[in-house]
N, C-alpha and C positions, 0 to 999 in steps of 0.2 A: 167600425172601420173608418179610417180617415186618410185622406191623401196628404202626404207630407214629404218634404225633402229628406232623403236618406244620405248621410255623409259617406257611407261606405259605397253605395251604388252610384253616387253623384247624379241623382235624378229624383224626381218625385215618384213615390210608390205608395200603394195602399198599405197603411199600417193597421195591424189588428188590435182590437181592444182586449181587455183582460180575459173575457169569456172566450172570444174567438181564438186568442193565443193559447188558452188552456186546451182547447180542442186540437189545435195544430200541434201542440207539444206531445199530446198522446199519440197522434198519428205519426209524428216524427219518430218517437220511441218505438212504435210498432214497426216502422220501416227497417229498423236495425235487426228485427227478428225474422225478417223475410229472407229466405235463402236463395237470392238471385243476385247475380253479379252486376247487372245493369242498374244504375242509380235511378233511372226513370221508372223502372219496374218496381224496385224496392219501395220507393216513396210515392207511388202512383196515387194512393189514397190522399196523402198530404197535398200533393200538387193539384189533384182534382178539387179538393176542398177549397184551397186558397184561390184557385183560378175561377171556380164557380162562384165563390163569395165576392171576389173582387173584379173579375173580368180582365185581369191583368195579363195572364199568360206566362207566369213564372216557370222556369225550368230548373232552378237550383234550390233544392230543399234547404240548404244552409242559410240562404238569403231570407227565406220565409221566417226562420227562427229569430232573426234579428230585426224583423219588421213588426215590432210590438210597440205600441204607443208608450207604454210604461217605461221602456228603456231609454226614451228620448226625453229631453228637457223641454221647457216652455219655448215659445218662439222668441227669437232675438228681437230686441226692441229696435235694432238698426236695420237689419236685412230681412227679417221675417222667417229665416230658416231656423229650425229647432236646434237648441243646444244639444251636444252629443249625449249628455246624461242629465238627469234631473239636478245634479249638484254642480254641473259645469259652471265655471265663472268666466270663461272666455269663449266667445263664438269662434269656432274653427273656420267658418265661412268668411267672416268679415273682420275678425279681430276685436269686436266690441267687448268691452269689459263689463260684465254684469254685476250689479250690486245685489247680493242676496240678503234679504231681511228675514229674520226668523223670530 
């Protein structure tokens, strides 16, 4: 887990590493099999897992699924916020143009 800026949430949030996100993904899929109308009840295991792991207090299961370190790019050289994707060439936060060398 790592605290980083999320461009969707517009704030710093705990991002899950690959192994943590794999567990969260299984719990997310399991929530769709629960026959309850209330979102909080359906995804209780996922929310509890994320909140126990991070101490954050997330209430939206979908937000957890996009809080994976692997979905974000490296930190911008100008503002320090992560690029939206690993292949992004433009920082959405400050407009910095990144030069990708491969």
